[in-house]
Each structure stands twice: as structure tokens, then as C-alpha cells.
N, C-alpha and C positions, 0 to 999 in steps of 0.2 A: 190544745185538741183533746176531745173526749174519746176515750176507748169504747167502742161498740162491743158489749159483752154476748150480744147475740150473734155478732159476727163472728166470735172468736169461737163460740160453741158449734156455730154452724162449719167452721174451718175444722175443730177438733172432731166432730162428729164425720166429716168428710173422710179426712185423713185416716181415722181409726176405721173405719167400714172399707176403704182402698187397701189397708193393710190386712184387715181380717179375709179380704176376699182374695187378696195374693196367697196369705197363707194357706190357706183352705185348698187353693188350687195347685199351689205347690206341693201340699201334704198328699193330696190325691193324685198327683202325677208320679211322686216317690212311691207310694204305697201299692199303686197299681201301674207299673210301666206298660205291661200288656195292653192293656184297655186304652191308653193314649196312642200306641202304635196301630190298634185296630181300628181307630175312629179315624185317623189319617189316611187309611189305604181306601182306595176307590173300588167298587166291585168290579170283577175282570168282565169285559166286554168281549162277547165271541164275534168272528166275522160274519157270523150269520146274524146276529141281533144287531151289527153294525149296519148291514145292509138293509135289514128291514127298518131301520131309523132313516136311512139316507131315502129309501122307497118312499116312505111316508113324506119326508120334505117334497122330494119331486113332485109326490101325488098333489099336495097342497098347492104348492106353486102352479101346478097345471090347471086346478081347479079354478084359483084365482084369474090366471090368464083366459080361460075359457068363458069365465062368467064375466070378463070387463072388456074385453073384446068387442063383441057385438052391442055393448053398450056404445063404447067409442066409436063404432062405425055409422051408429044412429045418429049420435048427437057430434059428429065431428065437424060440421059445418058450424057449430053455434061454440065451440072450444077456441077460447083466443090463445093461443101458444106463441110465445116469442121467437122471431127467426131465429137461427143458428148462426146465419150467415152474417147477421147484422151486429153481432159480438164482436167480431173478428174485426 
């Protein structure tokens, strides 16, 4: 069985690159420990901002509801919905 030097070269290059990447990330973490901790922390969300986000979600849900209900009422006769009682 003949060895393929290009496969060996690819494997060697991949190993070298992964070791270099690991070493650089480890070195950056050891040199700048505060930066790693700051990147892990999410910004604090106040109660007001959280309420505003929830209000936005509710408004979008109501918008979808108000836009689809009239269309469903108009086309209710043409919809072919399965009967739930027949599935039991």
C-alpha cells in the first residue's frame, strides 16, 4: 500500500493550525482575563425595558391576529380542515 504524501501534508497542516489556534486563544485568555469575563456577561435588562419588549411581542401577535381573522372568516367555507373528533 502506497502512502499518499498529500494526505500527510493536509493532516500535518490541520494539526498545526489547530494547535496554533488553541495556543493563541489560551494565551489571550491568560493575558487578558478581564476581557474574557466581560465578553461572557450579558448587559443588564431593566424591568422597564423587559416590559417594553413583552409589549412589542404582544403587539405583533395581535397584529397577526387582526390581519388573519377577517381572511379566515371570508374563506372559511373553502378551507378543508380535518375534524378533531374523527382523530379520536
